[in-house]
LUMLOZA-83069 format. One record per residue (C-alpha): residue in one letter; x, y, z. Coordinates in nm, 2 decimals, m for minus. Example, Ala and Ser with C-alpha at 12.3 -4.5 7.8 and 13.67 -1.06 7.14 Angstrom:
<fikols>
<fikol code="A" x="1.23" y="m0.45" z="0.78"/>
<fikol code="S" x="1.37" y="m0.11" z="0.71"/>
</fikols>
This chain:
<fikols>
<fikol code="M" x="m3.93" y="m1.29" z="1.13"/>
<fikol code="R" x="m3.91" y="m0.92" z="1.00"/>
<fikol code="A" x="m3.92" y="m0.81" z="1.36"/>
<fikol code="L" x="m3.62" y="m1.03" z="1.44"/>
<fikol code="A" x="m3.41" y="m0.95" z="1.12"/>
<fikol code="A" x="m3.49" y="m0.60" z="1.22"/>
<fikol code="F" x="m3.37" y="m0.63" z="1.57"/>
<fikol code="A" x="m3.05" y="m0.80" z="1.43"/>
<fikol code="L" x="m2.96" y="m0.55" z="1.21"/>
<fikol code="L" x="m3.06" y="m0.23" z="1.48"/>
<fikol code="L" x="m2.77" y="m0.46" z="1.67"/>
<fikol code="L" x="m2.54" y="m0.50" z="1.41"/>
<fikol code="V" x="m2.57" y="m0.07" z="1.38"/>
<fikol code="A" x="m2.53" y="m0.04" z="1.75"/>
<fikol code="C" x="m2.26" y="m0.26" z="1.77"/>
<fikol code="G" x="m2.06" y="0.02" z="1.51"/>
<fikol code="P" x="m1.78" y="m0.02" z="1.34"/>
<fikol code="Q" x="m1.53" y="m0.40" z="1.37"/>
<fikol code="I" x="m1.24" y="m0.23" z="1.45"/>
<fikol code="G" x="m1.07" y="m0.55" z="1.60"/>
<fikol code="E" x="m0.73" y="m0.47" z="1.72"/>
<fikol code="L" x="m0.71" y="m0.11" z="1.56"/>
<fikol code="E" x="m0.68" y="0.20" z="1.82"/>
<fikol code="R" x="m0.97" y="0.46" z="1.80"/>
<fikol code="G" x="m0.90" y="0.76" z="1.68"/>
<fikol code="E" x="m1.06" y="1.07" z="1.59"/>
<fikol code="E" x="m1.45" y="1.13" z="1.39"/>
<fikol code="G" x="m1.54" y="1.35" z="1.19"/>
<fikol code="R" x="m1.71" y="1.45" z="0.82"/>
<fikol code="V" x="m1.54" y="1.40" z="0.50"/>
<fikol code="V" x="m1.59" y="1.72" z="0.30"/>
<fikol code="R" x="m1.29" y="1.61" z="0.02"/>
<fikol code="A" x="m1.12" y="1.31" z="m0.13"/>
<fikol code="Y" x="m0.76" y="1.38" z="m0.28"/>
<fikol code="N" x="m0.64" y="1.12" z="m0.57"/>
<fikol code="G" x="m0.81" y="0.77" z="m0.41"/>
<fikol code="D" x="m0.61" y="0.71" z="m0.10"/>
<fikol code="T" x="m0.64" y="1.12" z="0.06"/>
<fikol code="L" x="m0.93" y="1.23" z="0.23"/>
<fikol code="E" x="m1.02" y="1.60" z="0.43"/>
<fikol code="L" x="m1.24" y="1.61" z="0.74"/>
<fikol code="E" x="m1.41" y="1.93" z="0.84"/>
<fikol code="S" x="m1.18" y="1.98" z="1.08"/>
<fikol code="G" x="m0.93" y="2.05" z="0.85"/>
<fikol code="L" x="m0.76" y="1.72" z="0.90"/>
<fikol code="R" x="m0.60" y="1.56" z="0.61"/>
<fikol code="V" x="m0.58" y="1.19" z="0.65"/>
<fikol code="F" x="m0.40" y="0.95" z="0.44"/>
<fikol code="L" x="m0.52" y="0.60" z="0.37"/>
<fikol code="A" x="m0.35" y="0.34" z="0.54"/>
<fikol code="E" x="m0.14" y="0.04" z="0.35"/>
<fikol code="I" x="m0.24" y="0.13" z="0.05"/>
<fikol code="D" x="m0.21" y="0.34" z="m0.24"/>
<fikol code="A" x="m0.42" y="0.47" z="m0.58"/>
<fikol code="P" x="m0.30" y="0.61" z="m0.89"/>
<fikol code="R" x="m0.31" y="0.97" z="m0.91"/>
<fikol code="G" x="m0.21" y="1.28" z="m1.15"/>
<fikol code="E" x="m0.19" y="1.15" z="m1.49"/>
<fikol code="D" x="m0.13" y="0.77" z="m1.44"/>
<fikol code="A" x="m0.39" y="0.49" z="m1.58"/>
<fikol code="Y" x="m0.69" y="0.43" z="m1.36"/>
<fikol code="A" x="m0.65" y="0.77" z="m1.13"/>
<fikol code="A" x="m0.97" y="0.95" z="m1.24"/>
<fikol code="Q" x="m1.19" y="0.63" z="m1.17"/>
<fikol code="A" x="m0.92" y="0.56" z="m0.83"/>
<fikol code="Q" x="m1.07" y="0.91" z="m0.74"/>
<fikol code="G" x="m1.46" y="0.86" z="m0.86"/>
<fikol code="E" x="m1.43" y="0.52" z="m0.62"/>
<fikol code="L" x="m1.32" y="0.68" z="m0.33"/>
<fikol code="E" x="m1.59" y="0.98" z="m0.35"/>
<fikol code="A" x="m1.91" y="0.76" z="m0.41"/>
<fikol code="L" x="m1.79" y="0.57" z="m0.09"/>
<fikol code="A" x="m1.67" y="0.80" z="0.17"/>
<fikol code="L" x="m1.74" y="1.20" z="0.05"/>
<fikol code="H" x="m2.01" y="1.36" z="0.28"/>
<fikol code="R" x="m2.01" y="1.06" z="0.50"/>
<fikol code="E" x="m1.94" y="1.01" z="0.88"/>
<fikol code="V" x="m1.62" y="0.81" z="0.93"/>
<fikol code="L" x="m1.37" y="0.69" z="1.23"/>
<fikol code="L" x="m1.01" y="0.69" z="1.22"/>
<fikol code="T" x="m0.82" y="0.45" z="1.35"/>
<fikol code="Y" x="m0.47" y="0.35" z="1.39"/>
<fikol code="G" x="m0.26" y="0.05" z="1.38"/>
<fikol code="G" x="0.08" y="0.19" z="1.33"/>
<fikol code="T" x="0.25" y="0.57" z="1.30"/>
<fikol code="R" x="m0.05" y="0.80" z="1.34"/>
<fikol code="R" x="0.08" y="1.14" z="1.18"/>
<fikol code="W" x="0.30" y="1.22" z="0.91"/>
<fikol code="V" x="0.46" y="1.56" z="0.91"/>
<fikol code="A" x="0.56" y="1.72" z="0.58"/>
<fikol code="R" x="0.95" y="1.85" z="0.54"/>
<fikol code="P" x="0.93" y="2.24" z="0.59"/>
<fikol code="R" x="0.97" y="2.50" z="0.30"/>
<fikol code="E" x="1.30" y="2.69" z="0.29"/>
<fikol code="G" x="1.20" y="3.06" z="0.48"/>
<fikol code="Q" x="0.93" y="2.87" z="0.60"/>
<fikol code="T" x="0.82" y="3.02" z="0.95"/>
<fikol code="E" x="0.55" y="2.81" z="1.08"/>
<fikol code="A" x="0.52" y="2.44" z="1.15"/>
<fikol code="P" x="0.41" y="2.24" z="0.82"/>
<fikol code="P" x="0.06" y="2.08" z="0.90"/>
<fikol code="E" x="0.01" y="1.73" z="0.99"/>
<fikol code="A" x="m0.12" y="1.42" z="0.85"/>
<fikol code="A" x="m0.27" y="1.17" z="0.96"/>
<fikol code="I" x="m0.20" y="0.80" z="0.89"/>
<fikol code="A" x="m0.54" y="0.59" z="0.97"/>
<fikol code="H" x="m0.74" y="0.29" z="0.85"/>
<fikol code="V" x="m1.11" y="0.46" z="0.78"/>
<fikol code="F" x="m1.45" y="0.29" z="0.88"/>
<fikol code="V" x="m1.72" y="0.47" z="0.68"/>
<fikol code="K" x="m2.09" y="0.52" z="0.81"/>
<fikol code="S" x="m2.34" y="0.45" z="0.53"/>
<fikol code="E" x="m2.66" y="0.60" z="0.48"/>
<fikol code="G" x="m2.82" y="0.29" z="0.59"/>
<fikol code="G" x="m2.62" y="0.35" z="0.89"/>
<fikol code="R" x="m2.40" y="0.02" z="0.81"/>
<fikol code="W" x="m2.07" y="0.08" z="0.92"/>
<fikol code="F" x="m1.78" y="m0.02" z="0.68"/>
<fikol code="W" x="m1.39" y="m0.06" z="0.61"/>
<fikol code="L" x="m1.30" y="0.19" z="0.34"/>
<fikol code="Q" x="m0.95" y="0.02" z="0.26"/>
<fikol code="H" x="m1.13" y="m0.32" z="0.22"/>
<fikol code="E" x="m1.36" y="m0.19" z="0.00"/>
<fikol code="L" x="m1.11" y="0.01" z="m0.24"/>
<fikol code="V" x="m0.90" y="m0.31" z="m0.23"/>
<fikol code="T" x="m1.14" y="m0.55" z="m0.34"/>
<fikol code="R" x="m1.27" y="m0.36" z="m0.62"/>
<fikol code="G" x="m0.95" y="m0.26" z="m0.77"/>
<fikol code="A" x="m1.00" y="0.09" z="m0.73"/>
<fikol code="A" x="m0.60" y="0.12" z="m0.50"/>
<fikol code="Y" x="m0.32" y="m0.13" z="m0.35"/>
<fikol code="V" x="m0.19" y="m0.28" z="m0.11"/>
<fikol code="R" x="0.16" y="m0.05" z="0.03"/>
<fikol code="P" x="0.23" y="m0.20" z="0.34"/>
<fikol code="R" x="0.51" y="0.01" z="0.59"/>
<fikol code="R" x="0.74" y="m0.15" z="0.80"/>
<fikol code="D" x="0.59" y="0.14" z="1.04"/>
<fikol code="N" x="0.23" y="0.06" z="0.91"/>
<fikol code="H" x="0.16" y="m0.32" z="0.81"/>
<fikol code="A" x="m0.10" y="m0.41" z="1.04"/>
<fikol code="R" x="m0.34" y="m0.54" z="0.81"/>
<fikol code="S" x="m0.16" y="m0.62" z="0.52"/>
<fikol code="A" x="m0.20" y="m0.97" z="0.52"/>
<fikol code="E" x="m0.56" y="m0.96" z="0.49"/>
<fikol code="L" x="m0.53" y="m0.65" z="0.17"/>
<fikol code="L" x="m0.33" y="m0.88" z="m0.01"/>
<fikol code="T" x="m0.54" y="m1.16" z="0.03"/>
<fikol code="L" x="m0.85" y="m0.91" z="m0.16"/>
<fikol code="E" x="m0.60" y="m0.76" z="m0.40"/>
<fikol code="A" x="m0.55" y="m1.09" z="m0.52"/>
<fikol code="Q" x="m0.86" y="m1.20" z="m0.61"/>
<fikol code="A" x="m0.89" y="m0.80" z="m0.76"/>
<fikol code="R" x="m0.60" y="m0.88" z="m0.99"/>
<fikol code="A" x="m0.73" y="m1.20" z="m1.06"/>
<fikol code="Q" x="m1.06" y="m1.10" z="m1.17"/>
<fikol code="E" x="m0.90" y="m0.79" z="m1.35"/>
<fikol code="R" x="m1.10" y="m0.57" z="m1.14"/>
<fikol code="G" x="m1.06" y="m0.18" z="m1.15"/>
<fikol code="L" x="m0.68" y="m0.15" z="m1.22"/>
<fikol code="W" x="m0.58" y="m0.48" z="m1.28"/>
<fikol code="G" x="m0.75" y="m0.45" z="m1.61"/>
<fikol code="Q" x="m0.51" y="m0.16" z="m1.72"/>
<fikol code="R" x="m0.20" y="m0.31" z="m1.86"/>
<fikol code="D" x="0.01" y="m0.03" z="m1.67"/>
<fikol code="Y" x="0.02" y="m0.24" z="m1.36"/>
<fikol code="R" x="0.04" y="m0.56" z="m1.45"/>
<fikol code="A" x="0.34" y="m0.74" z="m1.25"/>
<fikol code="L" x="0.66" y="m0.65" z="m1.43"/>
<fikol code="T" x="0.91" y="m0.92" z="m1.52"/>
<fikol code="A" x="1.26" y="m0.86" z="m1.38"/>
<fikol code="R" x="1.43" y="m0.74" z="m1.70"/>
<fikol code="T" x="1.13" y="m0.48" z="m1.73"/>
<fikol code="A" x="1.19" y="m0.37" z="m1.40"/>
<fikol code="A" x="1.57" y="m0.32" z="m1.47"/>
<fikol code="T" x="1.43" y="m0.07" z="m1.75"/>
<fikol code="Q" x="1.19" y="0.14" z="m1.56"/>
<fikol code="A" x="1.45" y="0.18" z="m1.25"/>
<fikol code="L" x="1.73" y="0.26" z="m1.52"/>
<fikol code="E" x="1.55" y="0.53" z="m1.68"/>
<fikol code="G" x="1.42" y="0.69" z="m1.34"/>
<fikol code="N" x="1.79" y="0.70" z="m1.18"/>
<fikol code="A" x="1.58" y="0.77" z="m0.83"/>
<fikol code="N" x="1.73" y="0.62" z="m0.53"/>
<fikol code="C" x="1.51" y="0.42" z="m0.38"/>
<fikol code="L" x="1.48" y="0.55" z="m0.04"/>
<fikol code="R" x="1.35" y="0.88" z="m0.20"/>
<fikol code="G" x="0.98" y="0.95" z="m0.17"/>
<fikol code="D" x="0.91" y="1.00" z="m0.50"/>
<fikol code="A" x="1.13" y="0.69" z="m0.67"/>
<fikol code="P" x="0.83" y="0.45" z="m0.85"/>
<fikol code="Y" x="0.66" y="0.21" z="m0.69"/>
<fikol code="R" x="0.62" y="m0.16" z="m0.87"/>
<fikol code="V" x="0.51" y="m0.46" z="m0.83"/>
<fikol code="L" x="0.70" y="m0.74" z="m0.98"/>
<fikol code="E" x="0.75" y="m1.12" z="m1.03"/>
<fikol code="A" x="0.98" y="m1.29" z="m1.07"/>
<fikol code="R" x="1.22" y="m1.63" z="m1.01"/>
<fikol code="V" x="1.52" y="m1.56" z="m0.74"/>
<fikol code="A" x="1.88" y="m1.67" z="m0.92"/>
<fikol code="D" x="2.06" y="m1.60" z="m0.59"/>
<fikol code="A" x="1.99" y="m1.53" z="m0.26"/>
<fikol code="R" x="2.31" y="m1.38" z="m0.06"/>
<fikol code="V" x="2.28" y="m1.22" z="0.28"/>
<fikol code="F" x="2.58" y="m1.01" z="0.47"/>
<fikol code="D" x="2.65" y="m0.87" z="0.76"/>
<fikol code="T" x="2.34" y="m0.56" z="0.72"/>
<fikol code="R" x="2.20" y="m0.65" z="0.40"/>
<fikol code="A" x="2.08" y="m0.89" z="0.17"/>
<fikol code="A" x="2.05" y="m0.92" z="m0.19"/>
<fikol code="L" x="1.84" y="m1.14" z="m0.42"/>
<fikol code="T" x="1.94" y="m1.15" z="m0.80"/>
<fikol code="L" x="1.64" y="m1.23" z="m1.00"/>
<fikol code="E" x="1.62" y="m1.49" z="m1.31"/>
<fikol code="G" x="1.56" y="m1.28" z="m1.62"/>
<fikol code="G" x="1.72" y="m0.96" z="m1.59"/>
<fikol code="P" x="1.95" y="m0.82" z="m1.82"/>
<fikol code="A" x="2.29" y="m0.99" z="m1.81"/>
<fikol code="E" x="2.52" y="m0.65" z="m1.78"/>
<fikol code="T" x="2.30" y="m0.50" z="m1.53"/>
<fikol code="P" x="2.15" y="m0.78" z="m1.33"/>
<fikol code="F" x="1.86" y="m0.69" z="m1.13"/>
<fikol code="A" x="1.79" y="m0.78" z="m0.76"/>
<fikol code="I" x="1.58" y="m0.74" z="m0.47"/>
<fikol code="V" x="1.81" y="m0.58" z="m0.15"/>
<fikol code="V" x="1.68" y="m0.53" z="0.24"/>
<fikol code="F" x="1.94" y="m0.32" z="0.44"/>
<fikol code="G" x="2.01" y="m0.08" z="0.75"/>
<fikol code="E" x="1.73" y="m0.10" z="0.96"/>
<fikol code="N" x="1.52" y="m0.29" z="0.72"/>
<fikol code="F" x="1.76" y="m0.61" z="0.71"/>
<fikol code="T" x="1.79" y="m0.58" z="1.13"/>
<fikol code="A" x="1.44" y="m0.57" z="1.19"/>
<fikol code="W" x="1.35" y="m0.81" z="0.90"/>
<fikol code="D" x="1.05" y="m1.10" z="1.04"/>
<fikol code="G" x="1.01" y="m1.29" z="0.72"/>
<fikol code="P" x="1.14" y="m1.57" z="0.52"/>
<fikol code="A" x="1.47" y="m1.67" z="0.60"/>
<fikol code="L" x="1.64" y="m1.44" z="0.28"/>
<fikol code="N" x="1.91" y="m1.70" z="0.21"/>
<fikol code="T" x="1.70" y="m2.00" z="0.19"/>
<fikol code="L" x="1.47" y="m1.81" z="m0.16"/>
<fikol code="T" x="1.70" y="m1.90" z="m0.41"/>
<fikol code="G" x="1.47" y="m2.10" z="m0.67"/>
<fikol code="T" x="1.16" y="m1.93" z="m0.54"/>
<fikol code="R" x="0.92" y="m1.75" z="m0.73"/>
<fikol code="V" x="0.84" y="m1.42" z="m0.52"/>
<fikol code="R" x="0.64" y="m1.14" z="m0.60"/>
<fikol code="V" x="0.72" y="m0.80" z="m0.41"/>
<fikol code="R" x="0.64" y="m0.46" z="m0.42"/>
<fikol code="G" x="0.86" y="m0.16" z="m0.35"/>
<fikol code="P" x="1.05" y="0.12" z="m0.48"/>
<fikol code="L" x="1.25" y="0.09" z="m0.77"/>
<fikol code="G" x="1.59" y="0.24" z="m0.75"/>
<fikol code="V" x="1.97" y="0.28" z="m0.88"/>
<fikol code="Y" x="2.29" y="0.22" z="m0.71"/>
<fikol code="R" x="2.65" y="0.23" z="m0.82"/>
<fikol code="D" x="2.47" y="0.14" z="m1.21"/>
<fikol code="E" x="2.25" y="m0.12" z="m1.08"/>
<fikol code="P" x="1.91" y="m0.17" z="m1.10"/>
<fikol code="Q" x="1.75" y="m0.26" z="m0.78"/>
<fikol code="L" x="1.37" y="m0.33" z="m0.59"/>
<fikol code="C" x="1.43" y="m0.21" z="m0.19"/>
<fikol code="L" x="1.24" y="m0.38" z="0.03"/>
<fikol code="E" x="1.10" y="m0.22" z="0.39"/>
<fikol code="H" x="0.93" y="m0.51" z="0.53"/>
<fikol code="A" x="0.85" y="m0.84" z="0.50"/>
<fikol code="S" x="0.46" y="m0.81" z="0.45"/>
<fikol code="Q" x="0.59" y="m0.65" z="0.08"/>
<fikol code="L" x="0.73" y="m1.02" z="m0.06"/>
<fikol code="E" x="0.56" y="m1.34" z="m0.11"/>
<fikol code="V" x="0.68" y="m1.63" z="m0.21"/>
<fikol code="L" x="0.42" y="m1.81" z="m0.48"/>
<fikol code="A" x="0.37" y="m2.15" z="m0.56"/>
<fikol code="D" x="0.48" y="m2.31" z="m0.87"/>
</fikols>
């Protein structure tokens, strides 16, 4: 029996990482972890973990999130895999003559000390060390990750035990958006998770606006989809969502003094059961 179990384990290790539909990429060893969602390989390649984000800087739970990433991946062999856009390139700074370095945007599989391969994003989200952040050009495994996140949230694991990461109401989201006064298309716009009921869903030729219940009467709060994101929308029919409870995630912004949360892909919107 022991021999059979050992053979089965050896066979599992020999099979390597179970990458499914993802495309195989570079291999290397992790030499550094930045925040809770970025790695650096010994080759110098920086790797952003696709489809997730983690607290950083002075954010609540930032140190713990980085500690989880280091415990799981630091000094270990990894395989990068891809399910969307593969590279991110920083904008060149004024007067910069050299091309800015590229960073990979990848799903990462880690080889443990025992030789077992595991999917890093799966582990981080399961532990509550990161939250799901799908994008229009990177959402291959967001559905699976959202299921794991919901379980971690329900059990208040990791960051979900912190008050800062509770889903916002429409009123609180409106307040934060107005205080930040950012354009939701900017990279520094605050990214938040929000739960509310849709009071009025309106769809136009090039955009949609879902006004939420519970927002300030003087500055109604809306979920908006526009431009290429609206054209490529492949989720539930937006004009049918009046009266439904939704959970959405995206950057908070302000447009013409009205607070809003911008969606770029259907995976950012979940219709909730009452």
